[in-house]
PAKEVEX-516788 format. One record per residue (C-alpha): x, y, z; residue number from 1; residue in one letter. Coordinates in steps of 0.2 Angstrom, whole numbers, m for minus. Each point is the difference from the previous one (the first is absolute). Example, Ala and Ser with C-alpha at 12.3 -4.5 7.8 and 13.67 -1.06 7.14 Angstrom:
BEGIN
<rec <62 m22 39> 1 "A">;
<rec <6 17 m3> 2 "S">;
***
This chain:
BEGIN
<rec <223 672 499> 1 "X">;
<rec <m13 m1 m14> 2 "X">;
<rec <14 3 m12> 3 "X">;
<rec <13 m12 7> 4 "X">;
<rec <m3 m11 m15> 5 "X">;
<rec <m5 2 m19> 6 "X">;
<rec <m9 m14 m9> 7 "X">;
<rec <6 m3 m18> 8 "X">;
<rec <m12 m15 m3> 9 "X">;
<rec <12 m16 2> 10 "X">;
<rec <9 8 15> 11 "X">;
<rec <m2 12 15> 12 "X">;
<rec <16 10 1> 13 "X">;
<rec <5 4 18> 14 "X">;
<rec <5 19 1> 15 "X">;
<rec <2 1 18> 16 "X">;
<rec <12 m14 3> 17 "X">;
<rec <16 12 2> 18 "X">;
<rec <m11 11 12> 19 "X">;
<rec <m4 m16 11> 20 "X">;
<rec <15 m10 m1> 21 "X">;
<rec <14 12 m4> 22 "X">;
<rec <4 m10 m16> 23 "X">;
<rec <m7 2 m18> 24 "X">;
<rec <m12 m13 m8> 25 "X">;
<rec <7 m15 m7> 26 "X">;
<rec <m7 m10 m14> 27 "X">;
<rec <2 m19 m2> 28 "X">;
<rec <2 m1 m19> 29 "X">;
<rec <m1 m18 m2> 30 "X">;
<rec <m16 m6 m6> 31 "X">;
<rec <m5 17 m8> 32 "X">;
<rec <0 3 m18> 33 "X">;
<rec <11 13 m7> 34 "X">;
<rec <m14 10 m5> 35 "X">;
<rec <m7 0 19> 36 "X">;
<rec <18 4 6> 37 "X">;
<rec <1 15 m12> 38 "X">;
<rec <m17 6 6> 39 "X">;
<rec <5 m1 18> 40 "X">;
<rec <16 9 m2> 41 "X">;
<rec <m8 13 m11> 42 "X">;
<rec <m14 4 13> 43 "X">;
<rec <13 1 14> 44 "X">;
<rec <11 11 m10> 45 "X">;
<rec <m14 12 m4> 46 "X">;
<rec <m2 2 18> 47 "X">;
<rec <18 4 4> 48 "X">;
<rec <3 m16 10> 49 "X">;
<rec <15 m10 2> 50 "X">;
<rec <m2 m19 m3> 51 "X">;
<rec <10 m15 1> 52 "X">;
<rec <m4 m17 m9> 53 "X">;
<rec <8 m17 3> 54 "X">;
<rec <0 m15 m11> 55 "X">;
<rec <m2 10 m16> 56 "X">;
<rec <5 m10 m15> 57 "X">;
<rec <11 7 m14> 58 "X">;
<rec <m15 m1 m12> 59 "X">;
<rec <m11 9 12> 60 "X">;
<rec <14 14 2> 61 "X">;
<rec <3 1 m18> 62 "X">;
<rec <m18 3 m3> 63 "X">;
<rec <m3 14 12> 64 "X">;
<rec <16 9 m4> 65 "X">;
<rec <m5 m1 m19> 66 "X">;
<rec <m17 7 4> 67 "X">;
<rec <7 16 9> 68 "X">;
<rec <1 m5 18> 69 "X">;
<rec <15 9 8> 70 "X">;
<rec <8 m14 11> 71 "X">;
<rec <15 m8 4> 72 "X">;
<rec <2 m18 m2> 73 "X">;
<rec <14 m13 7> 74 "X">;
<rec <0 m16 m9> 75 "X">;
<rec <9 m10 13> 76 "X">;
<rec <m12 4 14> 77 "X">;
<rec <m15 2 m10> 78 "X">;
<rec <m3 16 9> 79 "X">;
<rec <m9 15 m9> 80 "X">;
<rec <m2 17 7> 81 "X">;
<rec <m9 16 m3> 82 "X">;
<rec <3 17 8> 83 "X">;
<rec <12 6 11> 84 "X">;
<rec <8 m11 14> 85 "X">;
<rec <m2 4 18> 86 "X">;
<rec <12 12 9> 87 "X">;
<rec <15 m8 7> 88 "X">;
<rec <m1 m7 17> 89 "X">;
<rec <14 m3 14> 90 "X">;
<rec <8 m17 1> 91 "X">;
<rec <6 m13 m12> 92 "X">;
<rec <m5 m17 m6> 93 "X">;
<rec <9 m15 m6> 94 "X">;
<rec <m7 m12 m12> 95 "X">;
<rec <9 m16 0> 96 "X">;
<rec <m3 m15 m12> 97 "X">;
<rec <6 m17 0> 98 "X">;
<rec <2 m3 m19> 99 "X">;
<rec <m2 8 m17> 100 "X">;
<rec <m17 m10 m1> 101 "X">;
<rec <m6 10 14> 102 "X">;
<rec <3 17 m9> 103 "X">;
<rec <m17 3 m6> 104 "X">;
<rec <m7 0 18> 105 "X">;
<rec <14 9 8> 106 "X">;
<rec <m1 14 m13> 107 "X">;
<rec <m19 1 3> 108 "X">;
<rec <5 4 18> 109 "X">;
<rec <14 12 m5> 110 "X">;
<rec <m10 9 m14> 111 "X">;
<rec <m15 3 12> 112 "X">;
<rec <11 6 15> 113 "X">;
<rec <8 13 m12> 114 "X">;
<rec <m16 6 m7> 115 "X">;
<rec <m6 1 18> 116 "X">;
<rec <15 12 5> 117 "X">;
<rec <12 m13 8> 118 "X">;
<rec <19 0 m4> 119 "X">;
<rec <4 m19 m5> 120 "X">;
<rec <16 m10 0> 121 "X">;
<rec <m1 m16 m10> 122 "X">;
<rec <10 m16 4> 123 "X">;
<rec <m4 m13 m12> 124 "X">;
<rec <6 m18 m3> 125 "X">;
<rec <5 m2 19> 126 "X">;
<rec <m8 m16 3> 127 "X">;
<rec <6 m13 13> 128 "X">;
<rec <6 m12 m12> 129 "X">;
<rec <15 11 m1> 130 "X">;
<rec <1 8 17> 131 "X">;
<rec <16 10 m3> 132 "X">;
<rec <m11 10 m13> 133 "X">;
<rec <m11 6 14> 134 "X">;
<rec <13 2 14> 135 "X">;
<rec <10 12 m13> 136 "X">;
<rec <m15 11 0> 137 "X">;
<rec <m6 m1 18> 138 "X">;
<rec <8 15 6> 139 "X">;
<rec <m9 11 m12> 140 "X">;
<rec <m16 m9 3> 141 "X">;
<rec <1 3 19> 142 "X">;
<rec <0 19 m4> 143 "X">;
<rec <m19 m2 m6> 144 "X">;
<rec <m14 5 11> 145 "X">;
<rec <m11 m14 m7> 146 "X">;
<rec <5 m15 m10> 147 "X">;
<rec <m10 m10 m14> 148 "X">;
<rec <6 m17 m2> 149 "X">;
<rec <m6 m9 m16> 150 "X">;
<rec <3 m19 m3> 151 "X">;
<rec <m7 m15 m8> 152 "X">;
<rec <5 m18 2> 153 "X">;
<rec <2 m4 19> 154 "X">;
<rec <m2 20 4> 155 "X">;
<rec <14 m1 12> 156 "X">;
<rec <7 18 m5> 157 "X">;
<rec <m12 9 13> 158 "X">;
<rec <5 m10 14> 159 "X">;
<rec <19 1 m3> 160 "X">;
<rec <m1 20 m3> 161 "X">;
<rec <m12 2 16> 162 "X">;
<rec <13 m9 10> 163 "X">;
<rec <13 12 m4> 164 "X">;
<rec <m9 18 0> 165 "X">;
<rec <m8 11 13> 166 "X">;
<rec <m13 6 m12> 167 "X">;
<rec <m18 m8 m4> 168 "X">;
<rec <1 m12 m14> 169 "X">;
<rec <m15 m3 m12> 170 "X">;
<rec <0 m17 m9> 171 "X">;
<rec <m7 m3 m16> 172 "X">;
<rec <m1 m17 m6> 173 "X">;
<rec <0 m3 m19> 174 "X">;
<rec <m7 m13 m12> 175 "X">;
<rec <18 m4 m6> 176 "X">;
<rec <5 m19 3> 177 "X">;
<rec <m3 m18 m5> 178 "X">;
<rec <m15 m10 2> 179 "X">;
<rec <1 m3 19> 180 "X">;
<rec <1 19 2> 181 "X">;
<rec <m19 0 m4> 182 "X">;
<rec <1 17 m9> 183 "X">;
<rec <7 8 15> 184 "X">;
<rec <m10 m8 14> 185 "X">;
<rec <16 m8 7> 186 "X">;
<rec <8 18 0> 187 "X">;
<rec <m15 7 8> 188 "X">;
<rec <0 m14 14> 189 "X">;
<rec <19 2 4> 190 "X">;
<rec <m1 18 2> 191 "X">;
<rec <m16 m1 11> 192 "X">;
<rec <10 m12 10> 193 "X">;
<rec <16 9 1> 194 "X">;
<rec <9 m1 16> 195 "X">;
<rec <8 16 m3> 196 "X">;
<rec <m8 16 10> 197 "X">;
<rec <m8 16 m8> 198 "X">;
<rec <m6 m10 m17> 199 "X">;
<rec <m17 4 m6> 200 "X">;
<rec <m7 m9 m16> 201 "X">;
<rec <m11 5 m15> 202 "X">;
<rec <m8 m11 m13> 203 "X">;
<rec <9 m9 m14> 204 "X">;
<rec <7 12 m13> 205 "X">;
<rec <m7 15 9> 206 "X">;
<rec <14 13 m2> 207 "X">;
<rec <m12 14 1> 208 "X">;
<rec <m8 m5 16> 209 "X">;
<rec <18 m1 7> 210 "X">;
<rec <4 17 m7> 211 "X">;
<rec <m16 8 8> 212 "X">;
<rec <5 m8 17> 213 "X">;
<rec <18 7 m1> 214 "X">;
<rec <m7 17 m5> 215 "X">;
<rec <m11 0 16> 216 "X">;
<rec <14 m4 10> 217 "X">;
<rec <11 14 m6> 218 "X">;
<rec <m14 12 1> 219 "X">;
<rec <0 m3 19> 220 "X">;
<rec <18 4 0> 221 "X">;
<rec <m4 16 m12> 222 "X">;
<rec <m13 6 13> 223 "X">;
<rec <12 1 13> 224 "X">;
***
C-alpha cells in the first residue's frame, strides 16, 4: 500500500479510500484556503479520482471553478463534487426536514446520497408544528428503505417519523433554534432520548454522516 496516499506538502491525499470503504474520498472544505482546496481537487482529478467536498463556501467554489477545476457545486448544501458519481444501488432513501432553516443540512445529506448512487426522495418543511404536513406525506415516506430526519428546535421530527414507519430512521439534529436550543444540543439530546424504536443519531448538522450511514444500510440490501 506504498502508493495509497500522495503527499502534496500541506496534505496527504488518501487514494485508497474507495478501495477500503467502498466510498470515495471526502474533503471537509471549511478551514482550508481556496488555494489549498484547488490544489487538493486538482491532485485528485489528475489521478482520476471521484471526490466529494462538504462545507464548501461560495467563495471557495468560485475560486476553484475560475481556476479550471471540473467540479459541480450546489450552493444550498455547500457540497462540491469532482468526477463520476458511484453506480446506482438498489433501494431508496427519504430525506425529511422540519423547516426551511434546516435545508442546508438536509441537502448535504441528499446531495451526498445522490453522488453515492442512491435514489433520494425529498420531503421538506414537514415539521411537527404543523403535523398535517407530515401526515400528508407519510405514505410516500413509508416506501423508503431508510429515512433521514433533519430537525432543529426541539428535534421532535425523528421520533414522530420513527413511530409511523418500519424503516430505520437516522436523526440529524441541527443548530437551528433560539438560545435555549444551545446551538443544536437540545435537539441532539432529544433525539438521543427518543422513545421511538429504530432511531440512530449523528452529530449536530452532520448531514454527510447521516448519508454515509444510510448508504451503507442500502448497500446491505443491494448485496442481497
